[in-house]
Legacy VTK file of the C-alpha trace (Angstrom):
# vtk DataFile Version 3.0
C-alpha trace
ASCII
DATASET POLYDATA
POINTS 72 float
31.605 29.826 -2.046
32.886 29.597 -5.885
29.983 28.642 -8.983
31.690 25.873 -10.105
31.793 24.707 -7.270
27.637 25.204 -6.001
27.814 24.017 -10.392
29.255 20.952 -8.825
27.071 20.553 -5.738
24.301 21.210 -7.494
24.321 18.569 -9.961
25.617 16.426 -7.138
22.025 17.091 -5.134
20.408 16.362 -7.993
21.489 12.930 -8.671
22.118 11.893 -5.133
17.546 13.106 -5.185
17.587 11.445 -7.936
18.843 7.790 -6.484
17.468 7.544 -3.659
14.105 8.310 -5.258
14.555 4.621 -6.170
15.895 3.285 -3.545
12.754 4.607 -1.795
9.924 3.337 -4.731
11.256 -0.078 -5.443
10.969 0.056 -0.916
6.972 1.403 -1.057
6.268 -0.911 -4.592
7.926 -4.495 -2.019
6.012 -2.901 1.251
2.647 -2.532 -0.657
2.460 -6.008 -2.114
3.270 -7.854 1.920
0.604 -5.310 2.495
-1.466 -6.578 0.534
-0.349 -10.546 0.811
-0.932 -9.926 4.065
-4.031 -9.061 3.747
-5.646 -10.773 1.503
-4.831 -13.831 3.935
-7.570 -12.267 6.200
-10.970 -13.376 6.227
-13.403 -10.320 5.797
-14.574 -9.184 9.305
-18.078 -7.057 10.233
-15.870 -4.983 13.048
-12.655 -5.521 10.625
-10.742 -2.137 10.422
-12.099 0.941 8.563
-11.082 1.756 5.204
-10.324 -1.746 3.995
-11.520 -2.879 0.426
-13.664 -6.195 2.279
-15.961 -3.778 4.756
-16.087 -0.030 2.273
-17.705 -0.404 -0.755
-17.331 -3.401 -2.227
-19.833 -4.064 -3.939
-19.240 -2.139 -6.260
-15.311 -3.520 -6.582
-17.329 -6.767 -7.255
-20.270 -4.805 -9.513
-16.820 -3.891 -11.633
-14.960 -6.271 -11.109
-18.285 -8.392 -12.828
-18.577 -6.037 -15.228
-15.725 -6.312 -16.866
-15.569 -10.317 -17.288
-18.743 -9.046 -19.462
-17.266 -7.196 -21.336
-14.562 -9.963 -22.883
LINES 1 73
72 0 1 2 3 4 5 6 7 8 9 10 11 12 13 14 15 16 17 18 19 20 21 22 23 24 25 26 27 28 29 30 31 32 33 34 35 36 37 38 39 40 41 42 43 44 45 46 47 48 49 50 51 52 53 54 55 56 57 58 59 60 61 62 63 64 65 66 67 68 69 70 71
């Protein structure tokens, strides 16, 4: 393989990768926002899924929100 073709393929690969990362980024944001919207409609449950913000450390979250509101 000659150097010019190798360089051209390298540049093409970098551009294709950059384009895919932008697409993946947009998909990730849309998916995350959709998940959050759906989770917001689910009321907190004592035996909910571990790791949900309503179960684990919710007291700390509410404390931070309260402190931020008092700073305004």
